[in-house]
N, C-alpha and C positions, 0 to 999 in steps of 0.2 A: 913043709910043703914047698918044695923047690922046683917042681915040674913046671914047664912052660904052659901057660894058660892063654886063652883068647877072650876078648871082651870088647866093650865099647865105652869110651869116656862119657859118662852120664852127666857129670857136673865138673866144672873147673872154674874157680875164682882166681883169676890172675893177680888180683890185688893182694890177697893173702897167701897165694900159692898152694891152695889145697883143692883137691878134687876127689872124685869117686869113679871107679871103674865098675861097670856092671858086667859080670862074667856071662858067658854064653849059657851056663847052667842056672842063671838067675841070681846067684849070690853077688854081693857088693863088697868092694874093698876100697878103703880110703888110700889116698897117696899124696905126697908132698911134691912140689915141683922139681925138687932135686932127684926124684926117682925117674924122671924122663931121661932115657938112656943117651940121647944125643946132646944133652947139656943145655938145651934151649930154654928150659924153665917155662915154656908155654906150650899148650896143646889145646886144640879145638874140641868143644863138646861135639860128640857124634863120631869122633875119630876111632876107627878100628885099631886095636893094639894087641900085641902079645906082651906078656909080662910074667913075672914070678910073684908068689906071695911069700912074705918073710915076716918074722916077728918084728914089731915096732915098739913104740913106747906104750906098753900096756895093752896092745892090740895087734892083730895081724894087719899087714899093709901090702899094697901092690908095689912092686919094685921093678926096675929095669924096663919101663914102659917103652915099647918100640912100635911106632906106627907101621901098619901093614900095607 
């Protein structure tokens, strides 16, 4: 799954650097703060993003999150 997808940041815990993107189709993908494309390592809940889904450590994860 490498196609560009769209969704909204549903959760993000800046303290641990973990979050969840809810896709426009209803599926959810976890992400780590290092997956934020601009390198900021922070993103607000509710932010619309484009991203890709990639294999992570034992699961699929959102990657290259870019605010829209």
